[in-house]
C-alpha positions in Angstrom: -30.8 17.4 -46.1 -32.6 14.2 -47.2 -29.3 12.6 -48.1 -27.9 13.3 -44.6 -31.0 11.8 -43.0 -30.8 8.7 -45.1 -27.1 8.3 -44.3 -27.8 8.7 -40.6 -30.6 6.0 -40.7 -28.4 3.7 -42.7 -25.5 4.1 -40.3 -27.8 3.5 -37.3 -29.2 0.4 -39.0 -25.7 -1.0 -39.6 -24.7 -0.3 -36.0 -27.8 -2.1 -34.7 -27.1 -5.1 -36.9 -23.5 -5.2 -35.7 -24.6 -5.0 -32.1 -27.3 -7.6 -32.4 -24.7 -10.4 -32.2 -23.2 -8.7 -29.1 -26.3 -8.2 -27.1 -25.0 -10.3 -24.2 -21.8 -8.2 -24.0 -23.8 -5.0 -24.3 -26.1 -6.0 -21.5 -23.1 -7.0 -19.4 -21.4 -3.7 -20.1 -24.6 -1.8 -19.3 -24.9 -3.7 -16.0 -21.3 -3.0 -15.2 -21.9 0.7 -15.9 -25.0 0.7 -13.8 -23.1 -0.9 -10.9 -20.6 2.0 -11.0 -23.4 4.4 -9.8 -24.1 5.1 -6.2 -26.5 2.6 -4.7 -27.0 0.6 -7.9 -26.7 -3.2 -8.3 -25.9 -5.4 -11.3 -27.4 -8.9 -11.3 -25.5 -10.9 -13.8 -25.6 -14.7 -14.1 -26.6 -15.2 -10.4 -24.1 -12.7 -9.0 -25.4 -9.5 -7.4 -22.6 -6.9 -7.6 -22.4 -3.5 -6.2 -19.6 -0.9 -6.0 -19.0 0.6 -2.6 -17.1 3.9 -1.9 -14.8 2.2 0.7 -11.3 0.8 0.7 -11.1 -3.0 0.5 -10.0 -3.4 4.1 -13.0 -1.5 5.4 -15.3 -3.4 3.0 -13.8 -6.7 4.2 -14.4 -5.9 7.8 -18.0 -4.8 7.0 -18.6 -8.0 5.1 -17.4 -10.2 8.0 -19.6 -8.3 10.4 -22.6 -8.6 8.1 -22.1 -12.4 7.7 -21.7 -12.8 11.5 -24.8 -10.7 12.2 -26.9 -12.7 9.7 -25.7 -15.9 11.4 -24.2 -17.4 8.2 -21.7 -20.1 8.7 -18.2 -19.3 7.3 -16.4 -22.2 5.9 -13.4 -20.3 4.4 -12.2 -16.8 4.1 -9.2 -15.1 2.7 -8.2 -11.7 1.5 -5.2 -9.5 0.5 -4.8 -6.0 -0.7 -6.7 -6.6 -3.9 -9.3 -9.3 -3.5 -11.2 -11.2 -0.8 -13.6 -14.1 -0.7 -15.9 -15.5 2.0 -17.5 -18.9 1.4 -20.0 -20.7 3.6 -23.5 -22.1 4.2 -26.8 -20.6 5.1 -29.1 -22.1 7.7 -30.8 -24.2 5.0 -27.4 -25.6 3.9 -27.4 -23.5 0.7 -23.9 -22.3 -0.1 -22.9 -18.7 -0.6 -19.9 -16.8 -1.8 -19.0 -13.1 -1.3 -16.2 -11.8 -3.6 -14.5 -8.5 -3.0 -12.4 -6.7 -5.6 -10.4 -3.5 -5.1 -11.3 -1.1 -7.9 -9.4 1.9 -6.6 -7.9 3.1 -3.3 -11.3 4.0 -2.0 -13.6 1.8 -4.1 -14.5 -1.9 -3.8 -16.8 -4.1 -5.8 -18.6 -6.7 -3.8 -20.4 -9.6 -5.5 -22.8 -12.0 -3.7 -23.9 -15.4 -5.0 -26.3 -17.6 -3.2 -26.4 -21.3 -4.3 -25.6 -22.5 -7.8 -27.8 -20.2 -9.7 -28.1 -17.2 -7.4 -30.9 -15.8 -5.3 -31.5 -12.1 -5.8 -33.5 -11.4 -2.7 -31.1 -13.0 -0.3 -28.2 -11.4 -2.1 -29.8 -8.0 -1.7 -30.3 -8.7 2.0 -26.6 -9.4 2.4 -25.7 -6.3 0.5 -28.0 -4.2 2.7 -26.3 -5.6 5.8 -22.9 -4.9 4.4 -23.9 -1.3 3.6 -25.2 -0.9 7.2 -21.7 -1.9 8.5 -19.8 0.6 6.4 
């Protein structure tokens, strides 16, 4: 019994040492896994991402309606059956980018980035508006 416990502790220790060099990847994976849940967000490197249970065309339309309602200035937009991007400026001339990625037939990931380094609160406001349009 004691040998089994020692082996388990040793294995756990080795696993933790191996993962210590991969902490960034582990955090990113954890964030991605969290984003897959309903109503959860992942804020990674300035991008606030959320998965929506909506086909990409419906998510695209909701995104454009949200941007229009928030009175954000669109400088460019394009989309196809798998991706979409909206770029523009906010009233204070800060740039924004909204990226859409088809995950499945009825699932779309939307990422929002405000400025160079991101602004979590403004990104959350945009996500809330997109959700209200779905």
